[in-house]
N, C-alpha and C positions, 0 to 999 in steps of 0.2 A: 890393914896394910895389904892383905892378899887381894882385895877387890881391885886395888889400883894396878896390880900386876897383871890381872886378867884382862884380856882385850875384848872389846865389844865385837859381837858377831852380826853379820848381815843375814837377814832371813827374807826370802821372797814371799810376798803376800799373794795368796791364791784365792780366787773367787770361788764361791760355792759351786757344787756340782751342776745346779740348774743353769749356770752361766759358763759351763764348759771348763771349769777349773783353770781359767786363764790367769797368768801372772799379772797383777795389777800394779805392782811396784815392789819396793823393798823397805824394810825397816831394820834398824839395828838396836841391839840391847845387850847389856852385860849378862843378863840372865834371861832365859826364855820366858819365865814367869812375868818379867817386866813388860814383855811385848804384848801380853794378852790385854784385852779390854780397850785397845787402841781403836779409834774410829778411822775408817778409810773411806774416801769418796771417789767415785768414778762415774763417768757418763756412760749412757747406754752405748754410745758410739765407740767409746774406748774398749768396751767388752765385745765388740764385733756385732753389735745389734744394728737395727735399722737406722740408716743415716737420716731418715726423715724425722726420727724421734730423738734428735740430738739434744733436746731440751730436758731430758730426764736425767737428774742427778741421783745416783744410787748411793746408799750408805751401808757400809759393812762394818762389823765388829770382829776384831781378831779374837777367836775363841780358844785357840791352842796352837802349839807348835809341835809338829810330828815330822820325823824324817827331814829335819832342817827346813821345813816350809811352814809358814804361818797360815793356818786355815781360818776362814772367815764365815760369818753367818749374816744373811740379809737382815737389816734392822729398819729399813725404810727408804723412802725416796721423796723427792720434791721436784716440781717444775721450776726451771730457771726463771728469774724475775723478768728478763727481757721477753720471754715467750708470753708470759701472763699479760704484760703490758701491751704486747702486740695484738692479742686476741680481744682485749677490752677496748671497745670503740665508743665514740660519742653516740648518743641517742640509742643506746642498747641498755639492757639490764644485766648486771652481774649478780648471779645467785650463788652463794657459797653454802656448803653444808659441812658439818663436822660431827661424825658419828662413830661409835665403836660397834664393830660387828663380830659375831662369833663364827669362827671357821671350824672345820673338822678337827684341826690340830692347834687351836689357840684363838687369840683375839687380835684384832687389828683396828687401829684408828684410821679412818679414811676421811680425807677432806677433798671435796670436789668443787669444781668451778664450772658454772654453766652460763653461757651468754645467749641472750635472746636476740632474735633478728632485729627487733625494734623495741622501743619503750612499751611497757605493759602496765596495766592497772595492778593495784596492790594484791589482788587475790591470786593472780597467775603465779608469782614467785612462791607463794605459800603452797599452791597445788603442785608445783614443780618440786619443791623440797620434799614434800610428802611422798611423791611418786619415786624420787631418787632413793629415799630411805627404804620404801617398800620393795623396790626392785633389787637393791643391793642386799637387803636382808634375805630375800628369797634366793638369790643367786649364790651368795657367799656361804649360806648354811650348808650347802652340799660340796663345797670346795676345800681343798687343802691350801695352805699358804703358798706353796710352789705353784699350784694351778692358777691361783688368783694373780700372782706376780707375773707369770708368763702370759696369761690372757690380757692383763693390763698393758704390759710392755709391747705386746703385738698389736694392740688397739682393738681387739675383739670386743671387750667389754664396753669401750667407748662407743663403738658403732652400734651395739645393741641398745645402750642407754639413750643415745641420741635419737635413734629411730623411734623408740617408745616415747621419749619426751616431745618429739615433734607432733604427736597426737594432741598434746595439751596446747602447745604454741611452737611455731617454727624456731628452731635453735640454730644459732650461728656457730656455737662450739660447745663441747662438753669434754672435760678433762679431769683426771684424778690429780688434784693439785699436790697433795702430800699423803703419804702413808707412814705409819709407825707401828711396828710390831710391838704388842704389849707383853 
């Protein structure tokens, strides 16, 4: 009977420190414990990021409530479907990878998408997949989760990867399709 008498409270949902602790929205709950583990979605543009990278959807999990605010942790991202459909063109090859990498402070599953400039023979996608794995393994071994996320969202890693992959075959596009913190 007491639970019905108690009113639900609104809690602002705050992005992690690496995103400037911006308020992403609000959630309400009868008890602060009920608000934890909720998943929140925001675009990079919503968080004040680069408007050219509007297609990044970021996912956060509410990890706790302190001082009347719901704090969150980054749990992954994905590219919007319309963006992926736009970069995949006829007479090109789409090359997908799906690997788990070790960071300084944990593990992350990384899915990439690469688009060649033209159709290629079967050995080229195999070489590209192997090169993507080797490059990411080398780069991510020395990075923290925060460093990886910020470099990915700024496009630094994509530029580096594309420049290296162009040595194998000219690339039309390279993007981190999805990530998930393990």
